ROZAMAR-134835 format. One record per atom (N, C-alpha, C): x, y, z; residue in three letters. Coordinates in pm, whole numbers, padded with zeros to 5 digits, always signed. Example, Ala and Ser with C-alpha at 12.3 -4.5 7.8 and 13.67 -1.06 7.14 Angstrom:
BEGIN
+01319-00569+00780ALA
+01230-00450+00780ALA
+01320-00330+00780ALA
+01285-00225+00708SER
+01367-00106+00714SER
+01290+00003+00787SER
This chain:
BEGIN
+00295-03507+04617MET
+00417-03508+04697MET
+00437-03370+04761MET
+00469-03371+04889ASP
+00492-03246+04961ASP
+00621-03181+04914ASP
+00612-03051+04875GLU
+00728-02983+04820GLU
+00839-02967+04924GLU
+00801-02949+05051LYS
+00903-02933+05155LYS
+00985-03060+05168LYS
+00918-03177+05156LEU
+00989-03305+05163LEU
+01085-03319+05046LEU
+01040-03273+04927LEU
+01129-03278+04810LEU
+01253-03194+04833LEU
+01235-03075+04888TYR
+01349-02986+04908TYR
+01445-03042+05015TYR
+01387-03105+05116ARG
+01475-03169+05214ARG
+01548-03287+05153ARG
+01479-03353+05057PHE
+01545-03464+04986PHE
+01663-03412+04904PHE
+01641-03301+04834PHE
+01747-03245+04750PHE
+01866-03198+04835PHE
+01837-03151+04956SER
+01944-03104+05045SER
+02000-03214+05137SER
+01957-03338+05109ASN
+02006-03454+05185ASN
+01972-03441+05334ASN
+01849-03395+05363ASP
+01805-03373+05501ASP
+01680-03455+05528ASP
+01685-03585+05494VAL
+01570-03673+05511VAL
+01616-03804+05576VAL
+01517-03876+05632THR
+01546-04008+05689THR
+01550-04110+05577THR
+01596-04231+05611LEU
+01601-04337+05510LEU
+01461-04370+05458LEU
+01364-04369+05547ALA
+01227-04398+05507ALA
+01173-04290+05412ALA
+01201-04164+05446GLU
+01157-04054+05358GLU
+01224-04059+05222GLU
+01353-04092+05221ARG
+01425-04102+05095ARG
+01364-04211+05007ARG
+01333-04326+05067ALA
+01272-04434+04991ALA
+01135-04395+04938ALA
+01061-04320+05021ALA
+00926-04278+04978ALA
+00934-04184+04859ALA
+01028-04090+04861VAL
+01043-03996+04748VAL
+01080-04070+04621VAL
+01174-04165+04630ARG
+01217-04239+04511ARG
+01103-04325+04455ARG
+01030-04384+04546GLU
+00916-04466+04503GLU
+00811-04382+04432GLU
+00785-04261+04489TRP
+00688-04169+04427TRP
+00732-04123+04289TRP
+00861-04087+04276ALA
+00914-04038+04148ALA
+00906-04145+04039ALA
+00928-04272+04078ALA
+00927-04380+03979ALA
+00788-04431+03948ALA
+00687-04381+04019ALA
+00552-04435+04003ALA
+00487-04394+03871ALA
+00523-04275+03816SER
+00460-04231+03691SER
+00549-04128+03621SER
+00534-04116+03488PRO
+00612-04014+03414PRO
+00583-03872+03465PRO
+00458-03847+03504ALA
+00423-03714+03554ALA
+00498-03682+03682ALA
+00507-03781+03771ASN
+00582-03760+03896ASN
+00729-03733+03868ASN
+00783-03807+03771MET
+00926-03790+03739MET
+00950-03650+03681MET
+00857-03601+03598ARG
+00873-03466+03542ARG
+00871-03362+03653ARG
+00779-03377+03750MET
+00773-03283+03862MET
+00900-03290+03945MET
+00949-03411+03969PHE
+01073-03429+04045PHE
+01189-03356+03978PHE
+01203-03376+03846CYS
+01313-03310+03773CYS
+01296-03158+03772CYS
+01172-03110+03753ARG
+01149-02966+03750ARG
+01186-02902+03882ARG
+01140-02963+03993GLU
+01171-02907+04124GLU
+01321-02916+04156GLU
+01383-03020+04108HIS
+01528-03034+04132HIS
+01605-02924+04058HIS
+01561-02893+03937ASN
+01626-02784+03860ASN
+01608-02651+03931ASN
+01488-02628+03985ILE
+01464-02502+04058ILE
+01552-02498+04182ILE
+01562-02610+04251TYR
+01647-02616+04371TYR
+01792-02583+04336TYR
+01843-02641+04227ASN
+01981-02615+04186ASN
+02001-02468+04154ASN
+01901-02408+04088ALA
+01912-02266+04056ALA
+01915-02181+04181ALA
+01835-02222+04283ILE
+01834-02149+04410ILE
+01970-02155+04476ILE
+02027-02273+04476VAL
+02158-02291+04540VAL
+02264-02208+04471VAL
+02260-02208+04333LEU
+02361-02133+04258LEU
+02342-01983+04277LEU
+02217-01938+04287SER
+02190-01795+04296SER
+02204-01742+04436SER
+02168-01826+04536ALA
+02160-01774+04673ALA
+02278-01811+04758ALA
+02364-01892+04709GLY
+02484-01928+04785GLY
+02447-01993+04915GLY
+02476-01928+05029GLY
+02455-01989+05161GLY
+02319-01963+05218GLY
+02214-01953+05138ILE
+02082-01926+05192ILE
+02037-02038+05283ILE
+01970-02007+05390SER
+01928-02108+05489SER
+01812-02190+05436SER
+01799-02311+05492VAL
+01692-02401+05447VAL
+01556-02341+05469VAL
+01536-02272+05580ARG
+01404-02218+05612ARG
+01360-02109+05515ARG
+01458-02046+05443ASN
+01423-01941+05347ASN
+01412-01993+05204ASN
+01440-02121+05185ARG
+01443-02172+05047ARG
+01304-02170+04983ARG
+01203-02192+05066TYR
+01070-02198+05008TYR
+01024-02061+04961TYR
+01052-01957+05041SER
+01017-01823+04999SER
+01101-01780+04880SER
+01229-01823+04878PHE
+01314-01790+04764PHE
+01267-01861+04638PHE
+01217-01982+04660ARG
+01164-02056+04546ARG
+01049-01980+04481ARG
+00960-01926+04567ARG
+00851-01846+04511ARG
+00904-01723+04440ARG
+01007-01659+04498TYR
+01069-01543+04433TYR
+01128-01583+04298TYR
+01193-01700+04295TYR
+01258-01745+04173TYR
+01156-01770+04063TYR
+01043-01829+04106ARG
+00938-01853+04007ARG
+00884-01721+03951ARG
+00869-01622+04038ARG
+00824-01490+03990ARG
+00923-01432+03890ARG
+01051-01452+03919GLN
+01153-01403+03828GLN
+01144-01473+03692GLN
+01120-01606+03699LEU
+01104-01679+03574LEU
+00986-01626+03492LEU
+00876-01595+03562LEU
+00760-01539+03493LEU
+00791-01404+03432LEU
+00869-01322+03504ARG
+00908-01192+03449ARG
+00994-01208+03325ARG
+01090-01301+03335ILE
+01177-01326+03219ILE
+01094-01374+03100ILE
+00997-01464+03129ALA
+00911-01514+03021ALA
+00831-01400+02959ALA
+00784-01306+03045GLY
+00710-01191+02994GLY
+00794-01103+02905GLY
+00919-01079+02948VAL
+01010-00998+02867VAL
+01037-01065+02733VAL
+01058-01197+02737MET
+01084-01271+02614MET
+00964-01263+02520MET
+00843-01270+02578LEU
+00722-01260+02496LEU
+00711-01123+02430LEU
+00742-01018+02509LEU
+00738-00884+02452LEU
+00840-00868+02341LEU
+00959-00924+02360LEU
+01062-00918+02257LEU
+01018-00990+02130LEU
+00956-01107+02149LEU
+00906-01180+02033LEU
+00798-01102+01961LEU
+00706-01041+02039MET
+00601-00961+01976MET
+00659-00842+01903MET
+00758-00777+01964ALA
+00822-00664+01898ALA
+00892-00709+01770ALA
+00956-00827+01777GLY
+01024-00878+01658GLY
+00927-00907+01546GLY
+00813-00972+01581PHE
+00714-00999+01478PHE
+00652-00869+01428PHE
+00632-00771+01519GLY
+00579-00643+01475GLY
+00670-00573+01378GLY
+00801-00577+01407THR
+00897-00515+01315THR
+00898-00587+01182THR
+00890-00722+01189PHE
+00891-00798+01064PHE
+00772-00761+00977PHE
+00651-00758+01039TYR
+00533-00721+00961TYR
+00539-00577+00917TYR
+00599-00492+01001GLY
+00610-00351+00961GLY
+00697-00334+00840GLY
+00805-00410+00833LEU
+00898-00394+00723LEU
+00858-00475+00600LEU
+00802-00595+00625PHE
+00779-00685+00514PHE
+00633-00727+00500PHE
+00545-00666+00583GLY
+00406-00709+00583GLY
+00340-00700+00446GLY
+00365-00587+00376ASP
+00300-00568+00247ASP
+00352-00665+00141ASP
+00461-00736+00173ARG
+00517-00828+00075ARG
+00461-00968+00088ARG
+00389-00996+00197ILE
+00342-01130+00218ILE
+00190-01141+00209ILE
+00124-01036+00163VAL
-00020-01040+00141VAL
-00045-01035-00009VAL
-00161-01083-00053PRO
-00192-01081-00197PRO
-00190-00939-00253PRO
-00141-00924-00373ILE
-00138-00796-00443ILE
-00237-00801-00557ILE
-00330-00705-00559TYR
-00430-00698-00665TYR
-00384-00596-00770TYR
-00422-00622-00894SER
-00387-00532-01005SER
-00512-00506-01089SER
-00532-00380-01122LEU
-00648-00341-01203LEU
-00603-00244-01312LEU
-00639-00274-01436THR
-00611-00184-01548THR
-00744-00143-01610THR
-00767-00013-01621VAL
-00892+00038-01676VAL
-00881+00043-01828VAL
-00970-00023-01900PRO
-00962-00022-02047PRO
-00996+00115-02104PRO
-00954+00136-02227ALA
-00986+00262-02295ALA
-01137+00279-02304ALA
-01179+00404-02297GLY
-01320+00434-02306GLY
-01393+00424-02172GLY
-01321+00400-02067ASN
-01384+00385-01936ASN
-01303+00460-01829ASN
-01366+00475-01715SER
-01297+00517-01593SER
-01353+00429-01482SER
-01280+00418-01374ASN
-01323+00328-01269ASN
-01286+00386-01133ASN
-01361+00350-01033ASN
-01329+00391-00897ASN
-01336+00270-00806ASN
-01253+00270-00703LEU
-01250+00159-00608LEU
-01217+00209-00470LEU
-01247+00125-00371LEU
-01223+00156-00231LEU
-01113+00065-00181LEU
-01003+00124-00132LEU
-00892+00044-00082LEU
-00922-00008+00059LEU
-00845-00107+00107PRO
-00872-00167+00238PRO
-00876-00068+00354PRO
-00803+00045+00344ASP
-00800+00143+00453ASP
-00907+00249+00441ASP
-00993+00235+00339GLY
-01099+00334+00319GLY
-01064+00442+00219GLY
-00944+00443+00166THR
-00903+00540+00065THR
-00982+00517-00064THR
-01030+00628-00122LYS
-01106+00620-00247LYS
-01017+00662-00364LYS
-01026+00587-00473ILE
-00943+00615-00590ILE
-01027+00609-00716ILE
-01010+00707-00802TRP
-01068+00708-00935TRP
-00955+00693-01036TRP
-00971+00604-01133LEU
-00870+00580-01234LEU
-00922+00617-01372LEU
-00839+00686-01449ASN
-00877+00721-01585ASN
-00848+00604-01678ASN
-00899+00613-01800ALA
-00879+00508-01899ALA
-00730+00483-01921ALA
-00696+00355-01936GLY
-00556+00319-01963GLY
-00468+00320-01841GLY
-00522+00346-01722SER
-00443+00354-01600SER
-00442+00219-01527SER
-00335+00196-01452THR
-00319+00070-01379THR
-00286+00099-01233THR
-00347+00020-01145ILE
-00317+00031-01002ILE
-00284-00107-00948ILE
-00188-00112-00856LYS
-00155-00234-00783LYS
-00161-00200-00635LYS
-00233-00282-00559TYR
-00250-00254-00417TYR
-00265-00385-00339TYR
-00226-00387-00212PRO
-00234-00511-00133PRO
-00376-00537-00084PRO
-00402-00662-00050ALA
-00534-00699+00002ALA
-00560-00633+00136ALA
-00454-00602+00209SER
-00466-00530+00336SER
-00334-00458+00365SER
-00344-00345+00434PHE
-00225-00270+00471PHE
-00187-00310+00614PHE
-00083-00394+00630ILE
-00048-00441+00763ILE
+00090-00393+00807ILE
+00157-00314+00724GLY
+00289-00266+00760GLY
+00286-00130+00826GLY
+00403-00071+00838LEU
+00416+00062+00898LEU
+00377+00172+00800LEU
+00355+00137+00675LYS
+00313+00235+00575LYS
+00220+00170+00475LYS
+00141+00254+00409ARG
+00048+00206+00308ARG
+00105+00241+00172ARG
+00126+00141+00088VAL
+00195+00162-00040VAL
+00111+00104-00153VAL
+00092+00184-00258ILE
+00028+00136-00380ILE
+00111+00182-00500ILE
+00088+00121-00615ASP
+00154+00159-00739ASP
+00050+00206-00839ASP
+00076+00320-00901VAL
-00017+00376-00999VAL
+00061+00415-01124VAL
+00007+00374-01238GLU
+00063+00419-01366GLU
-00053+00474-01448GLU
-00043+00600-01484GLY
-00151+00664-01556GLY
-00204+00783-01479GLY
-00337+00800-01481GLU
-00401+00914-01415GLU
-00494+00864-01304GLU
-00483+00926-01189ALA
-00567+00884-01076ALA
-00600+01004-00989ALA
-00716+00997-00927TYR
-00757+01094-00826TYR
-00776+01017-00697TYR
-00717+01066-00586LEU
-00720+00995-00460LEU
-00776+01080-00348LEU
-00858+01019-00265GLU
-00902+01075-00139GLU
-00852+00982-00030GLU
-00737+01018+00029VAL
-00668+00928+00121VAL
-00720+00946+00264VAL
-00751+00835+00328THR
-00795+00841+00468THR
-00679+00881+00557THR
-00707+00961+00655SER
-00604+01011+00746SER
-00569+00906+00850SER
-00444+00868+00856GLN
-00390+00774+00955GLN
-00249+00819+00991GLN
-00197+00765+01100ARG
-00058+00795+01135ARG
+00038+00730+01036ARG
-00003+00617+00981ARG
+00082+00551+00882ARG
+00080+00632+00753ARG
+00195+00664+00697PRO
+00197+00739+00572PRO
+00141+00657+00457PRO
+00084+00726+00362PHE
+00031+00665+00239PHE
+00124+00704+00126PHE
+00177+00606+00054ILE
+00275+00632-00050ILE
+00224+00580-00185ILE
+00225+00668-00283VAL
+00188+00630-00421VAL
+00316+00624-00502VAL
+00350+00505-00547ARG
+00468+00489-00633ARG
+00424+00496-00779ARG
+00494+00578-00856THR
+00463+00595-00997THR
+00590+00578-01079THR
+00579+00565-01210PRO
+00700+00554-01292PRO
+00793+00674-01279PRO
+00735+00791-01243GLY
+00816+00912-01235GLY
+00867+00947-01097GLY
+00817+00881-00991GLY
+00859+00914-00856GLY
+00752+00875-00756GLY
+00766+00920-00632GLU
+00675+00884-00525GLU
+00602+01006-00471GLU
+00480+00981-00424VAL
+00400+01084-00358VAL
+00365+01030-00220VAL
+00405+01105-00115LYS
+00382+01062+00023LYS
+00281+01154+00089LYS
+00176+01095+00149VAL
+00072+01174+00211VAL
+00031+01109+00342VAL
-00043+01185+00424LEU
-00105+01132+00545LEU
-00257+01127+00530LEU
-00315+01225+00469GLY
-00457+01230+00444GLY
-00486+01351+00358GLY
-00535+01331+00236THR
-00547+01443+00144THR
-00627+01404+00021THR
-00650+01502-00067LYS
-00716+01479-00194LYS
-00627+01538-00304LYS
-00594+01457-00403PHE
-00505+01505-00507PHE
-00517+01420-00633PHE
-00472+01477-00742TYR
-00462+01408-00870TYR
-00315+01376-00896TYR
-00291+01261-00956VAL
-00155+01225-00993VAL
-00155+01168-01133VAL
-00058+01209-01212THR
-00040+01159-01347THR
+00106+01120-01365THR
+00128+00998-01412SER
+00265+00954-01440SER
+00260+00825-01519SER
+00329+00823-01630THR
+00345+00703-01712THR
+00491+00695-01754THR
+00533+00584-01813PRO
+00671+00576-01861PRO
+00706+00685-01962PRO
+00604+00741-02029THR
+00631+00847-02129THR
+00589+00985-02082THR
+00518+00993-01970GLU
+00476+01122-01914GLU
+00538+01141-01777GLU
+00597+01257-01754GLU
+00661+01283-01627GLU
+00557+01308-01517GLU
+00599+01286-01396LEU
+00510+01295-01280LEU
+00450+01434-01267LEU
+00318+01439-01244MET
+00248+01565-01218MET
+00144+01540-01110MET
+00139+01629-01010VAL
+00044+01616-00901VAL
-00028+01749-00882VAL
-00160+01742-00874SER
-00244+01859-00846SER
-00311+01837-00710SER
-00283+01925-00615LEU
-00329+01906-00478LEU
-00451+01990-00447LEU
-00556+01922-00397MET
-00678+01992-00360MET
-00684+02019-00209MET
-00651+01918-00129GLU
-00655+01932+00017GLU
-00534+01862+00078GLU
-00495+01908+00197GLY
-00388+01842+00271GLY
-00250+01885+00227GLY
-00156+01793+00237SER
-00018+01820+00201SER
+00046+01693+00152SER
+00128+01704+00048VAL
+00197+01587-00005VAL
+00343+01620-00027VAL
+00424+01517-00027CYS
+00567+01530-00056CYS
+00598+01447-00178CYS
+00651+01510-00281LEU
+00687+01441-00404LEU
+00836+01414-00405LEU
+00874+01295-00448THR
+01014+01256-00453THR
+01042+01187-00585THR
+01152+01229-00648ALA
+01199+01165-00771ALA
+01351+01171-00768ALA
+01413+01056-00751GLY
+01558+01055-00738GLY
+01601+01129-00613GLY
+01691+01224-00628ASP
+01736+01303-00512ASP
+01662+01437-00502ASP
+01557+01454-00582LYS
+01478+01577-00579LYS
+01348+01552-00504LYS
+01305+01651-00427SER
+01179+01640-00355SER
+01118+01778-00338SER
+00988+01782-00317VAL
+00918+01908-00298VAL
+00792+01880-00217VAL
+00757+01974-00127VAL
+00633+01965-00049VAL
+00531+02056-00115VAL
+00415+02000-00145LEU
+00313+02072-00219LEU
+00201+02116-00126LEU
+00152+02241-00147LYS
+00042+02295-00069LYS
-00087+02291-00151LYS
-00204+02296-00084PRO
-00331+02294-00157PRO
-00341+02409-00257PRO
-00399+02379-00372GLY
-00416+02480-00475GLY
-00296+02493-00566GLY
-00196+02406-00550TYR
-00076+02411-00634TYR
-00060+02281-00711TYR
+00005+02293-00822ARG
+00037+02179-00908ARG
+00188+02171-00923ARG
+00243+02053-00912ALA
+00388+02032-00930ALA
+00409+01933-01044ALA
+00503+01965-01131GLN
+00534+01876-01242GLN
+00685+01857-01252GLN
+00723+01735-01274LEU
+00864+01702-01290LEU
+00905+01728-01435LEU
+00997+01822-01454LYS
+01043+01855-01588LYS
+01195+01859-01589LYS
+01252+01775-01672GLN
+01398+01770-01688GLN
+01467+01751-01553GLN
+01409+01662-01471GLY
+01472+01627-01344GLY
+01449+01725-01231GLY
+01365+01827-01252ARG
+01338+01926-01147ARG
+01186+01945-01135ARG
+01142+01971-01011PHE
+01001+01998-00987PHE
+00971+02145-01009PHE
+00865+02170-01084LYS
+00819+02307-01107LYS
+00676+02319-01056LYS
+00655+02420-00970GLN
+00524+02441-00911GLN
+00452+02556-00978GLN
+00320+02548-00979SER
+00237+02654-01034SER
+00103+02654-00964SER
+00042+02771-00961VAL
-00091+02784-00901VAL
-00193+02721-00995VAL
-00287+02646-00939ILE
-00391+02581-01020ILE
-00499+02684-01051ILE
-00511+02719-01177ARG
-00614+02815-01217ARG
-00748+02745-01234ARG
-00745+02621-01280SER
-00867+02540-01295SER
-00828+02393-01293SER
-00925+02308-01270PHE
-00903+02164-01268PHE
-00956+02101-01397PHE
-00954+02177-01507GLU
-01011+02126-01631GLU
-00935+02004-01683GLU
-00803+02000-01662THR
-00726+01885-01710THR
-00758+01758-01631THR
-00822+01774-01515GLU
-00858+01658-01433GLU
-01007+01625-01442GLU
-01076+01680-01540LEU
-01220+01657-01551LEU
-01255+01515-01594LEU
-01155+01434-01631TRP
-01183+01296-01670TRP
-01256+01222-01560TRP
-01233+01262-01432LYS
-01299+01197-01319LYS
-01450+01207-01332LYS
-01499+01313-01395ASP
-01642+01334-01413ASP
-01688+01295-01552ASP
-01607+01220-01625GLY
-01644+01174-01758GLY
-01631+01278-01867GLY
-01543+01376-01845ILE
-01525+01484-01943ILE
-01383+01480-01998ILE
-01371+01482-02128TYR
-01240+01487-02192TYR
-01209+01631-02231TYR
-01113+01691-02163TYR
-01073+01830-02189TYR
-00940+01830-02264TYR
-00934+01917-02363PHE
-00810+01928-02442PHE
-00781+02076-02467PHE
-00654+02109-02472GLU
-00614+02248-02489GLU
-00497+02258-02585GLU
-00516+02339-02691ASP
-00410+02368-02788ASP
-00346+02238-02841ASP
-00430+02147-02888GLN
-00381+02020-02940GLN
-00396+02013-03092GLN
-00305+01941-03154SER
-00316+01917-03297SER
-00426+01813-03321SER
-00466+01801-03446PHE
-00572+01707-03480PHE
-00531+01563-03447PHE
-00408+01528-03481ARG
-00362+01391-03456ARG
-00353+01363-03305ARG
-00304+01460-03228ASP
-00300+01441-03082ASP
-00442+01430-03025ASP
-00533+01504-03084LEU
-00671+01499-03039LEU
-00731+01361-03064LEU
-00701+01303-03180MET
-00751+01169-03212MET
-00690+01064-03118MET
-00566+01084-03078THR
-00506+00994-02980THR
-00581+01001-02848THR
-00621+01122-02811GLY
-00702+01139-02690GLY
-00838+01075-02703GLY
-00897+01083-02824PHE
-01026+01019-02848PHE
-01016+00867-02829PHE
-00905+00809-02873GLU
-00887+00665-02857GLU
-00893+00625-02711GLU
-00828+00703-02628LYS
-00827+00675-02484LYS
-00962+00703-02420LYS
-01024+00814-02459CYS
-01148+00855-02396CYS
-01266+00767-02435CYS
-01274+00731-02564PHE
-01391+00660-02614PHE
-01366+00511-02640PHE
-01244+00467-02623GLY
-01216+00325-02638GLY
-01229+00273-02779GLY
-01180+00349-02876VAL
-01182+00306-03016VAL
-01042+00319-03075VAL
-01020+00253-03187LYS
-00896+00266-03261LYS
-00922+00361-03377LYS
-00841+00467-03389ILE
-00861+00567-03494ILE
-00739+00568-03587ILE
-00764+00543-03713ASN
-00660+00552-03816ASN
-00682+00677-03899ASN
-00579+00754-03921ILE
-00588+00881-03996ILE
-00517+00863-04129ILE
-00587+00889-04236ASP
-00529+00878-04369ASP
-00416+00979-04386ASP
-00315+00940-04461ASN
-00199+01028-04481ASN
-00235+01157-04553ASN
-00348+01159-04620SER
-00388+01281-04693SER
-00435+01391-04597SER
-00461+01356-04475ILE
-00508+01455-04377ILE
-00389+01540-04334ILE
-00398+01669-04363GLU
-00295+01763-04319GLU
-00363+01887-04265GLU
-00326+01924-04143THR
-00383+02044-04084THR
-00287+02100-03980THR
-00284+02233-03974THR
-00202+02300-03872THR
-00290+02360-03763THR
-00419+02329-03768GLN
-00511+02384-03670GLN
-00482+02326-03531GLN
-00511+02406-03430ARG
-00499+02363-03291ARG
-00639+02369-03230ARG
-00663+02280-03137TYR
-00797+02266-03083TYR
-00798+02277-02931TYR
-00902+02345-02880THR
-00925+02356-02738THR
-01074+02336-02713THR
-01108+02254-02614GLY
-01249+02230-02586GLY
-01266+02110-02494GLY
-01389+02059-02489LYS
-01415+01942-02407LYS
-01537+01867-02459LYS
-01536+01736-02437PHE
-01647+01650-02477PHE
-01683+01561-02358PHE
-01812+01526-02353TYR
-01856+01432-02253TYR
-01845+01289-02308TYR
-01789+01201-02228ARG
-01769+01063-02274ARG
-01901+00996-02308ARG
-02005+01025-02229TYR
-02131+00954-02249TYR
-02200+00993-02382TYR
-02159+01105-02444ASN
-02216+01145-02572ASN
-02164+01060-02687ASN
-02051+00993-02665GLY
-01999+00903-02768GLY
-01903+00973-02864GLY
-01825+00889-02934VAL
-01721+00940-03022VAL
-01780+01005-03147VAL
-01893+00955-03196GLN
-01950+01014-03317GLN
-01997+01156-03293GLN
-02052+01182-03177HIS
-02091+01319-03143HIS
-01970+01411-03146HIS
-01857+01364-03091ALA
-01737+01446-03088ALA
-01683+01470-03230ALA
-01684+01367-03312LEU
-01633+01381-03449LEU
-01721+01476-03531LEU
-01850+01465-03514ARG
-01941+01555-03589ARG
-01920+01700-03546ARG
-01896+01722-03418ALA
-01870+01858-03372ALA
-01741+01913-03434ALA
-01640+01829-03448LEU
-01514+01874-03509LEU
-01530+01905-03657LEU
-01625+01839-03723GLN
-01644+01863-03867GLN
-01689+02005-03897GLN
-01739+02077-03795TYR
-01774+02217-03816TYR
-01651+02305-03833TYR
-01538+02261-03774ASP
-01414+02340-03779ASP
-01313+02286-03880ASP
-01328+02158-03915PHE
-01228+02098-04003PHE
-01299+01996-04092PHE
-01279+02009-04223GLU
-01348+01921-04317GLU
-01278+01786-04325GLU
-01349+01683-04285PHE
-01299+01546-04297PHE
-01419+01452-04295PHE
-01398+01333-04340ASP
-01499+01228-04334ASP
-01446+01115-04245ASP
-01537+01034-04199TYR
-01494+00917-04121TYR
-01590+00801-04145TYR
-01537+00683-04130SER
-01618+00560-04138SER
-01584+00474-04017SER
-01684+00409-03962TRP
-01666+00333-03838TRP
-01696+00186-03864TRP
-01594+00106-03853ASP
-01608-00040-03860ASP
-01638-00089-03719ASP
-01766-00109-03689LYS
-01805-00143-03551LYS
-01759-00282-03512LYS
-01747-00372-03610ASP
-01701-00508-03578ASP
-01557-00505-03525ASP
-01477-00419-03584ARG
-01336-00407-03541ARG
-01316-00289-03444ARG
-01424-00213-03421ASN
-01418-00095-03335ASN
-01308+00000-03382ASN
-01304+00024-03511THR
-01200+00107-03573THR
-01265+00216-03657THR
-01212+00337-03643ILE
-01261+00453-03719ILE
-01150+00496-03815ILE
-01187+00518-03941LEU
-01092+00568-04041LEU
-01127+00712-04075LEU
-01031+00802-04055ILE
-01046+00945-04088ILE
-00985+00968-04225ILE
-01066+01024-04315THR
-01019+01053-04450THR
-01050+01197-04487THR
-00980+01246-04590SER
-01005+01380-04640SER
-01140+01385-04710SER
-01209+01494-04697LYS
-01341+01506-04756LYS
-01335+01502-04909LYS
-01224+01546-04964THR
-01209+01547-05109THR
-01196+01408-05168THR
-01170+01305-05086GLN
-01151+01171-05137GLN
-01284+01099-05159GLN
-01392+01150-05108ARG
-01521+01081-05119ARG
-01590+01110-05250ARG
C-alpha cells in the first residue's frame, strides 16, 4: 500500500474509490491491519506535534518523527544497560557461585582466582571467593593466614577478615586474622588500606600493621620469618613448650596431648621444615628439653610424657 495514499486517507483527502481500496486492503490480512494501525498512530502523533503542518510536509516530518523514535529507543536502551550495569556492579558478586576452601592442618595450598590473583593459604585457613568477579569491586573472605599477589585493575580488591578489611589495587602482602587473632598485614609491594570499625590506616611497602586493642600499630619489617609458612617453614619465637606443640599440630597435621607431669619454663626460638616431619622436630627439641613421646599413627595422635615416667 502506498504510504502517501494512507496519509491522504487519514487526512480525509481521498476519493470514494480510494477510500474503499484502502479499507479493502486493510481488511485483507492481519499484517495489513497492523501496518494500517501503525501508520495511523504515527499520523496522529504528527498532527499532535506539528499542529498546522501542511500536507506536503507530512511525509518529511514522518521521517523526522521516526528518527526521533529511534533516538528515544536508543536512549532507553542505554538507560536499561546502565541500570543492568549498576545492578551487576552492586549485586553481581551475590548472584554468582561462591567457592569455599579450608586447608587442613599439616598442609598449605595455593590457588589462582578468576582475575589472576595468586593466593597461598596456611594450614587451618579458609577462603571464600566468587566463581567470577563481575561487580565494581573484587571481594573475597579470608580467615587465617594468607599471602596474596593481587593483579592490578581499576576495580579495588578487598579482603574481608574477622578483624577488618584490606583494600588494594595491585600488591603483594601477607594477612593474618582469625576470630581469636587480631588483624595483621605485612606489605611487600604496592599499597593497602586497612579498615576495622572506624579505624583505618594506609600501609607502605616494608611495613607491618597490627590491630591491637582497637588501634592500628605500624612497625618496620625487619624480616619475613613469621611468614615463612608459605615456603613450608614453621618459624617460632620466644614460645613456651605448650604453645610450640600447638604450632606443631597446625604445621604437621597431628594431634598432640601433653601429660600433666610436663612442666617447663623454657622458651623456644627456631624453625623447622614441614617436609622433615614432626618426629624430626620432636627429636631436635629433645636436645634442649628431656621428654618422651609416643605416636599412635592409627589415630594420628602424639602423647608427650616426662622422661622420668618411662
